[in-house]
N, C-alpha and C positions, 0 to 999 in steps of 0.2 A: 401718561399712565403713572399711577402711584409706584414709586421705586420698590416698595415691599411686594406689590403684586408682580412686578417685573421679575424680582428675584425668585418669587415662588414659581412663576412660569418656567424660568430657566432651570430651577432645581428639579421641577417635574420632568422637563425634557431630558435633562442629563440623567436623571434617575430612572427614566423609563426603560432603557435597555437592561439595566440591572434587574428591574422588577420583572421584565419579561423573561430574563434568564432564570430567575428564581422560580418561576412557574414551570420550568421545563426540567425534565429528567433526561439529560443528554448521556446516552450510553454508547460506548465505543465498541464497534464490531467490524468484522471483515466479511462482507457478503460473498466474496469470491470463494470462501471456504465451502459454501453451499449447504445442501440439505443434510439433516433436518433442522439445523440450527436457525439460519436465516437464509432464505432463498426466495426466488420469484416464481410465481406460477405462470401458466401460459399467457395470462392476461397482463403480465408485468407487475402484478401486485405482490408485495413482500409478504411472505408467510414464514412459518417455522415455529418450533416450540419455544425458542428463546425470544423470537419476535413477539409472540403472544405473551410470554412471561414478562417481558419488558413493559408491554402495554398494561398488564395487570398491576405491576409495581407502581407505574406512574399514576394509575387511577387510585390506588390505595393511598398514595402520598399526596394526592390532589394536584398532580402536575401533568404536563403534556409529554408524552413519549416522543423523543427526538433521536433518531438513529444517526450516528456519526461514523462514516466509513473510514477505515484505516487499515494498514497492514497488520496482520494478526500478531506477528512477532514483536511489534513496537507498541501495541496497545497500552501496556502498563506504563510505559515511559510518557505517554500523553498526560498521565495524572501529575507529572512533574511540571507540565506547562501551565501557564496562567489560565485560570478558569474562563476568563472572558474570551471574546472573539468567536468567529463563526465556527471554528473547529474545536472549541473547548469541550471537555467532557466531564461528567460527574462520576461515572462508574465504568468499569470494564466488564462487559457481559458477552462472552463469546466462547463458551466451552473451555474456560481456563481452570486448570486443575489446582487443587489445594497444594501449594508448594511453599516450603520453608523459606527459600530465598526471596520470594515475593512477599510473604507475610511479614518479613523483617522490615521491608520498605513501605508497605502499603497496608491500609486497613482491610480486613477480611471479614466477610459476612459468614453466617452459618451456611452449611451446604444447602443447595437447592436441587441437586440431583446426584445420585450415586451411579457412577459409571464403572465399567470393567473393560479391560483390554481384550479385544476379540481378534482371532485369526480368521481371515477370509481367503479362500482359494477358488479355483475354477472347479465347477461341479464334475468335470470329466477327469480331474486329477486323482486317479485311484491310488496313486502312491503317496498322497499327502492326506492322511485321515486324522492326524493328531499333531500337536505342537512338536512332539519328538520326531515325527517324520520329516519335518522341515529341516532338521539338523543333519539328515542323511544326504550324501551327495546325490545329485540328479544326473540325468544323461549328459548334461553339459558341464558338470563339475559342481561347484558350490551353488546352493539355492540362493535366489535373490528375493528379498522381502522389502516392500516399500513402507515407509513410515512418514508421519508428518514432521517436518523440520522443527527441531527444538522442543519436541513434545516428550511427555512421560513415556509414550510408546517407543520412541527412538532410544531413550536411555535403557528401558527395560529390555528391548530386543538385543541390544549390544551386550548387556550383562548376561542375558539368558543364553544366547547362541555363541558369543565370543567370535572366534575366527572361523567357525564352521559355516556361518551364513554371511552373505554379503548384504549389509543393511544399507539401503538407498533412501536418502531423505528428499522430500519435495514439499513445497509450500501449497501444493494443490492436492487435496484429498481425493477429489473426484477423478483426477487423472490416474491416480494409482489404482482405483477400482476398475477404470477402463483398461489399464495395462494388464491387470489380472484377467479381465474378460477376454482380451485378445489372445492370451496364453502364449507364453514364450519369452516375453521381455521381463515379466515379474511372475514368480511362482506363487506369491501370496502377499498379503498386506496385513499389518497389525495396526488397528485403529481403535478408537473408543467405540463402544458398542452402539451408541445412538446412530452414528454414521453407518456402521455395519448393518444394523437392522434395516435402515432405510434402503441402502443400495442393494442388499440381497433381496429385498422385497420388490424393487423396481428393475433389477437386472437379473433375469432368470438364469444366466450362465454362472452366477456366483453362488457360493455356499458358505455357511458358517462351519468352522472346523473346531472341534473340541469345545470345552467350556471357557467362559470368560475368566480372566485372571486379574490379579492386582486390583481389587475393588478400591476405589477412592472417590473423591468428591469434586463436583464443580462448585466453585464459589464466585462471588462477586468481589472485585477489588475496587477500592476507592481511597481517597486521601486519608491519612491517619487523623488529620484535624477535623474531618467530617463525622464527629462522634454522633451527633443527632441524626444525621442521615443514615448512618450505620444501624442505629437502633431502630429507626423506622423501617428499614428494609428487612431487618431480622424479624420484626413483628409481622410484617406483611408475608414473609415466607412461611412462618409458623401458621398464620391464619389461613394461608392458601393451602397448606398441607392438611390442616384440620378440617376445613369446610369442603374439601374436594375440588377446589378450583384448579390446583396444579394437577390433580389426577385427571381432570377432564382435558386439560391442555396436553399433557404427556400422552394420554391414551389416544388422542386424535392422530398422533404420529407413531403409534405402536411402541411407545417407550415406557409405559407404566409396567412395573414388574415387582417382584417380591422385595428387591433391594429398596425400592421407593416406599414400600409399606413399612419397612423397618426404619427408614429415614423419618417417616412421619411419626412413628412410635417414639423414636429417640428424641425428637424435637418437641413433641406435644404430649407424650405420655399415653396416647390412644392410637389404635389402628384405624385407618380410614375405612369408611363404609364403601363396599363395592358399588360401582356405578355401571349401569346397563345402557344399551342403545347408543354407543359412541362410535361414530363412523370414522374409520381410518382415513388419514389424509396421505395420498401418494401423488402420483402424477395428476395434474389437473386435467379435467375433461373439457376445459374451455377450448373450443375449436376456432376461436376468432383468429383472423389472419394476424400473425405477430409482426410482419415486416414493417408496417408503418411505425410501430413503436420502436423496433430495433434500429431502423434507419434514423429515426429522430434522435435516439440516444447516442448513436455513433457520431452523428453530425454535431451534436452538442459537445461531445468529447473532443472531436476534431477541432472545434472552435477554441477549446481550451488549449490544445496543442499549438495552434496558430498564435494565440495570444501570448503564450509563454515564449515562443520563438521570436516573435516580432518585438516583444517588450525587452527581452534580454540581450538580443544580438547587437542592437545599436550601442548599448552600454559596453558590451564586450569590445566592439570596434573602437570606441572612444578610449577606453582604458588601455586597450592593446597598443594603440598609436602612442599614447603618452608614455607607456612603459618602454616602447621601442626607441622613441626619441631620447628618453632619459638614459637608456643603456648605450646608445651610439654617441650622443653628443653631451651627455651629462658628466659631472665629475665622478671620480671613483667612489666617493662616499655615498653617491646616489645609485650609480650603476650596479654596484655589488649587491645591495639588498634586492634590487629589482631582478637581477639574475637569479638570486636564491628563490624569490617568489615564483618566477617562471618554472624553475626546475621542480620545486615542491608541488606546485599545482599540476604540472604535466606528469609528474611521477606518482601521483596518488589518484585513486578512482573517484569519479564524480559522485558515486553513491556515498562514499565515506565523507566527502566534503559536505554533502547535504545533511548527513547525520550530524556532523559536527556543528553546522549552523543551526539546525533545528532542535537538536536534543541536548547538546553539550554546552553551547554558549549560554542559553537561558539559565543553566545551573550556576553560572558565575554570578549573574544578576538577572532577575526576571525582566528588568527594563529592556534587556536585549532581545526579548522574545518577539518574534515577528509572526504575522499570520502566514499560513502555509504558502499562499500565492506569492507573497513578497519574498519569502525565503527561497522559493523556487526560482524566481527571476534573478535574485541576487546570486544564488549558487551557480546557475547557468552562466551568468555574466562573468563571474570570477573565473570559472573554469575555462571558458572560451577566450577570456582576455589573455590568458597565458599563451594560447595557440596563436591568436591574432598578433600578439607582440612579436612572436618569432616570424610570422609572415611579413609584418611591416619592417622588422629589423633587416630581414633579407632584402626587402625592397630598398631600404635606405642605403644599405651597403653596396647595392648595385649601381647607385648613382655615382658617376665619376667625381672625384674630389675637386676637380677643376670647376664644377658647378658652384660649389660653396665658395671657392676662392674668388670666382668671378663676381658672385653676388656681393661678397664683402668688399671687393675692389670698387664696386659701384656705390658704396656708401651704405649698404643695408646693414642693419644690426643682425647678429646671429639668429635671433628669434624670428625676425622678418624673413631672412633668407631661408630658414627651415620651413616656415609656414607657406611662403609663396613660391619657392623654387624647388626645394627638395621633396617635400611631402607630396605635392601633386604628381610629380614624376614617379615617385615610389608607389603611389596608389594605383597608377595605371599598370604597374608590373604585377601587383598582388591581387588583381581582380579574380583570376581563376581560383587560387587557393582560398580566398575569403569566401567566394561563392560556395565552394565545396564545404566549407565549415558551416555555412548557414544551412545547407541541405542536411548535413549531419546533425545539426542542432534539432531539427524537427524530430529525428528519431531518438535523440538523447533525452528529450523531454519525458520519455517514458520512465526514466529513473525517478522523476518527481512523485511517482505514485507512492513512494515510501514515506512521504511527508504529507499525506492526506489529500493529494491533488488527483482528481479523477480525469486523466487525459485519455487519449485514444487507446493506447495499449492496455491500460488497466480496465477500461470499459469493455474492450474486446474479451479480456479474461473473465470478467464478470458475466457478460452475456453468453460466452462460450459454456460456462459452467451450468447455466440455466437452460441452454438450448443445444444440447449435445448432437441432436440430429441435424443441426444447421451449421456444424463447425466449418465445413468447406466453404459454404457461402459467406459466412461471417469473416473468415480469413481473407478471402478474395476482396471483399468490400473494404476491409480494414487496410489491406495492402494498397488497394486502389486509391483510398483517401490519402495515404501517405504519398503516393505517386503524384496525385493531383496537387498536393501542397508543395512538393519539392520541384516538380518539373518546370513551373513558371520561372523559378530562380535560375535554372539552367538556360532557359531561353533568354532571360534578361542578361545573364553573364555573357552570352555570345554577342548580344547586341552591343553591350558596353565594350567588349573587346574590339569589335569592328570599328566602333566610333572613336575609341581612344587609342587604337593601335597597340593594344596590350599584347604581351607575349604569354604563351601557355606555361603552365606549371602547377604545382600543388605540393602539399606537405603531408597530406593524410592519405 
């Protein structure tokens, strides 16, 4: 083949991923936040006013809408990650308020929705009829109000009520509405009015209290360098407001109101034409059996949990053994930093370590940015290596010194003696605690959900938000899957203990 043709083919193949990426509009969102932003209907199809809004933007830009799931609180930080890769995003679109701290770091579009903070309580709470009533003590003392963690509603509620009301934060908006419905654990919740409108329409036990307050905007965040993309999105928002497209989308979910009419006027100079015959979207009437889909999604997520555990734990065992040998038999200049490593890793949360690896390290140099799956494996391996090191160190110290002396007397080198005499005996001692750690690792993989990995716990949270009437069944199935994953390790440990004559013990 002509070399030039070969080079052209190679260039085409190498450039193909970039070309495909350029044709996508990858938007970061957290579907566990639920309705009416992005959520699943009874058939498992994603809907929501922001889901449809993203599809509209992608169409206007000549791209394909691609939803990228992540934790709501970390969505903006994903814009600091390299654009390439399976989890790279172009924009953040998930009910993010217009905030000065974010506008300093990221590009900000014009508003696409005007929201207000709304107070929601139980319909039978006759003593809470206004915002002021919430500040009055209840039968049990201070009133309790739920807010979304890290939101404008949380900041506003604390400033408004001060010490008179106990403000409780949660990452799950839907749970707070459920707690108000149950009456007793939360007196009320302060949320953005889109969520309040949806849940008061679908949960008859809830009611809107007083007027909405603190009107502000939802905007889209993107990289400051994406000036062309910013201009394209702004033009699409204006056009969607002017031609009625956004009115149709918002009206389907009961979210079009006078605030949006003024938004249209402020951005386009004209008021929108009223639209008729728009059917509201609430709970889906799809009566199809959801269990085949739910079980399939849970099993796929369980497969990711198994993969993370199986891929990371052998690395943790190998690293832990090397650290233990270095601390017990190595020189001081080596043993001391290894000891510091063990104490630092054991003394800090796994969640913080994953944040450091995924969000902070790439800020030093983008070359250190890894795909979420590799970051998860590396983070789990590093964390558990510290614990395995202590297991193995205890096993090494349990071997009588005479074993090493006898091996050296037989002419073995120290390395050979450690490898063939000491380590095999130590390994037999530490089988129980090592097995315990492997079982614990299956559950700790849930922390990886903060770095865009959908494992079993995150999938349960997502499905739970969309299938509230099946919460007990989903919980039992999820717990059963964890048990099925961990129990074989317990059986294997007992078999190894019997065969190798191990002693019992554990460190966790």
